[in-house]
C-alpha angles and dihedrals in degrees: 000000000000123000110276095246091048094048090049094049092052093050092049094042095235135114121283091233087061091053095045088053094050093045090049089052093046091049087049091059100259117145127232092248093052095046092048094050107032108022101053092129093057095048101036090247101306106178130220093267094050090046095050089053090047090049091051094049095044090058091046096052093042089054087045089055093045091053090045090057092048093052095047088052091051094049093045089050088056090051090233099113117121131176094257093052092044090052091050090048092050092049098048108117100182135054089235092056090048091052093046088055093047098047097092091052100039115113109252142174115274110285133187089257092053091049089049093053090048087054090054098254096128097093089048091057092047090049098050090049095047097041113037088162087077121085108247095218090054093046093048097047092080091056094058105119120157090193089060093045096260100125098174146347093282094056091049091052090046091054092046090051091051089054094049093047090053091049092050092047094049097050101117098201092047096048093048092054094046091048092054091046093050090049091054096045103026129105137202114228124191133188136178117256119244111280094003096102094100103035089043096044091129087067093048092119088064099046089103108014134150125178139166110259094224093051102047115119119227098250093052092050092051093045093052095045088050090052088053092050091049087054093242100109137044117213129202135175123224139174134192111262095006091131123054116240127209089358090299109127117240121233094274095052089042087056089053092047093051093048092056100030095249113156141159102243099139097263120144094251099041097087091048090050096048090049087052092052093047090051092047089052102045100038103034120009098040090049092051093046092049090053087049090051092052089049093048093047092050095045090050092048091043093054092049091048092051091046089051093049093045092051094050095044088054089053094047093048091047093047117134111280120223087220132207099349122129106253134194115212120207120195104195126225143147113214099014091046134231111302114217131202126174118207118193126220090286094045094256112147105238100167141015128189138170119217132183107210097143136058132344099019099027095193086161099153091045088054095048089050095047095049093044091054090050092051092051093043095054103030093248116191103174134042111207110198119194113235100228134092111346094012096131091048091049092048088059085052091054094047089055091051089052091047092052095045103045094152090064093064091218122182124201125215137180117233130193113247092202106146096000094117090050090051090046093060096036128110088242091061094046090054093045098043106020092154095054126086114242091251091059094046087066091057091046089053091050091053095045095047088060092052095046119356093187097053092047103039093053084071093066129069102261090229090061090059088070107203090137139105113248088331092163090064098059135080107288092212094050091046093047094050090052095045092045088055092050093050089048092053096044094050092047092046090058102034129224130254101230095202095055109025122109121241087254093060093040088053090065094055114112109271101006118086131178099302097050092042088059094048090051090054093046091049089048091050091050102042104024129245120342109255095195139014088243089065089069087076088074089065111105111256097010100122134177094275094049090046091052093051095043110030098080091056098047119086129205113193122205088003129144094275118042088209089068087071091057138073095251108116116236091240088064096052091102089064089053089053092055090049087053091050093052092049095041086224140130119247091241090056095042096051109097093002101131093171097058093043090052090065092062131078117224089213091069093062097050113121135173091277104036118051134198095274092055092044090052092051090050091053091050092051090049090052094048108016116205090000115190114227091203119106125249121281111268139155136193123254109226116210118258116247094026107099106130136043087250090064092061122103128186108257097038116136110213138171116235146165123247105237102174138007122207130176091265099047147303132292113225128198105219095175098269097104087247121092117229124213126237102198116220088247092059096052101083145355092247125066114265129197095208137015089231085075088070112025146022137204109273094023116135111226139167119240141184119229106232101176142347126211106188102180091054094034095236125148119186114206138182135199089205096088095191091056116133115251104244135146104275121241112260110259126187125253097321091069089076122098123231109260110237132192115249109281137178129257111253114243125248093241089057086075096069094048091042129233109233087176089070081081090058100034107140094331091155120034092172093057098047120120124237 
C-alpha cells in the first residue's frame, strides 16, 4: 500500500508536498479554517473542502494502519505468518480487505470445522479436494474412530465437508471477487408484510419493489430500511444465477469451483465436492455476502444523507442576516397565547409580553394595540413570526399591526421555529436569558434568528435544525462529526465580533472551544469590551498558540486599531505597514480605498514569510474590511389569492423559497403551507448529478406548477417554466411533499425589509413545536 500522504494526494489530485504540509499543520494542532485561510503558502492553496476530505481520509488511513499492525502482530504471535500473507496485508487498502485476510486467523468460537480438525479430519479434507479420483467413502473409511468421536464414514465426511466449507469461506481473494460480482448483479427486493398494507400505507411504493443494488439512491435505501425496522416491509437480496438449476452450478458456485479446482469430470469424488461447494455457497458464503450488501448499501446511503444534511446546514447557517434592526418575535399559539419578545438592534431582549388574540379568548383588538405600542416604543422594524401552530392567524394579526402603524414602515417575516423549543429549555438559554420564562425564550430565539441566523443557530444542536434527508436513520457519531465541521467552517468564514458574541458562537472560533469562550465572556464582563486583539492574551488560558489560531477570525469593531475589525491576521500587520509606507497613507484612509489599492502590485509586498496568496488576501481585506460572505437579505413574494393547496392550478408560475434539498430534488415553499417538490429531473435542461448544482436552501426561485394532488398533499413543480403540463410519471417516495403546519402568507412589504427567515422557513417539519 502507498504511504498515507501519497495516497491522499492521489485521491485529491494534488501534490504530495501539499498533503504533507497540511498533515504537519493538523498534527501540530492547527484547525482546518486556520490552515485554509492563513497557511495557503504551506499547502499550496488547499481550500476548506479539500482539507476536510484530507482530514477524514487521514483519520481513516491511520485507523487502517493501526488495525493492520494489530492483525500482523496477532498472526505472527500464532506463528502463521508467511511472505505471501505479509505482502497481501501490506497491500490491503480497505478495512474490509484487511478483515477478509485476517478471517482464517481470527480467534473465533468453536466451530464444526475446528472440532473436525481436532478429531484429525484435516488430512481427509485435503485429500478429498486434491484427489477427486478417489472415492470419498473409501478415503473416509480409514478415519473412522469412535474414541475420537467419528462413529462412521458419514461422520468423517461431514467433518471433512465442514473443514472445506470454512476454507472456501475464508479465502480472501475469492470472497472479494464474489462480493464485487454480487454487488454488480444483485438486487434488493421488498414486500409488504402480511396485514401491514393499511398501517404502512406510507411505504406503499415499496410493497412490491425490485432494484439493482449498485443503482439504488440514498433516500430510497434509507426509506426501505426504515420500513423494515417499522415491521412494514420484508427485504431480501437476490442475484442473477445465485442458485444452480438442473444440477448446473450458477456463476457464483462456478467461481468457487474454479478457485479450488473442482469440476464435474465424472470422477468418484466430483459429486461430493460439488455438493460441498453448493453447501458452502448457500449456507455460509452467500449469507455473509448478503450481510455485506446490506452494510454496503447502508454505508453508502448514510454517507450521502450526511453529505446532504451538511450541505443544507451550511446554506442555512450562511443565510442572509437582517442585521441590526429592532425585531419583535412572535411565537404563535392558541390556548396558551402568542408569546412576544422584542430584540433591540444588538439582539438584547428589551421587552416580553403574552397576548391572546386567538381561540378561545379572542382578545384581538387588545393584542393589536399592545403590539403596536411595543413596536413604537422600541423602534421595531421587523416582525418575526414563528411558523408553527396558529402561524397563519398570527400573520393576519401582524398585517393589521402594520396597517394601523404605517409610519413605522414595519415588515413581517415568517421564521422557522425548528429547534427553538430545544433552545428554550437548554442550559445556554438559561444562562443567556435567566430572567425570562421558558416560553418567552422561544420568541426571543425567533427574533434573533431573523437578525443573525448564524449567531443564533449555533446555540442549537445541528441535528435539531432538521434540514437533512433521513437524518434520524444514520449514525449519530458520523452525523455529529460532519455537522460540527460545517458549523466551525461557517462561523470562521463570517468572523465573530468578540465584544458581542455569545459563548456558544465564540466556542466555534478556530482554536477556542467552550471553556475558553466562557473565559473570554467572563473577562469581557469584568473588564469591559476588548479594545485590541492583543488584549485577548490577558484571558486566562489563552496562550500564544490559541491566539495564533483564533485571532484572525475575531473582530473588534471601533477598537484602537482598525485592522482588528478585518480578516487580516495580526501576524501579517507588518505587511500592511509596508503597504501604508508605499502609499504614504493612514490606515483609516486606506481601508476601503479601492482606487488607491488598485495602483499597487501585491507582488511587491511578498517576503520570505508571506507569499503572494496571503498578500492578495490582505489586499482584498483592505478593500472590503470585515466583508461578510453571506448574501443580501431577500424574501419571496407569494402570489395574492394563493394561500392553500386547493388554490393551486397546473400551469401557474409562482415565486417560492427553497426550504430543503435532498438527493432527489428540492422542496419549495410557495405560500400554501405545503412544500412542493422540484424533482431533480425538472431542475434544468441538462443532466445534473445533484440538486445542489442548481439550488441552495433559502434561495428564491420561480417555479411552474405541474400537478396538484390535494388528497395526498403532493405538489409537483418544475424550474423549467416552459415545461408541458402533463400528468407526472409516478415516482417512489421522493414524489411526496413535506407536510407543513398552517402558515401565513408573507406580505409584499416584507420584501423590502428582507426576510432572512425565508432561508429557515419550515426547514424541519419533524422538529416543529405544537
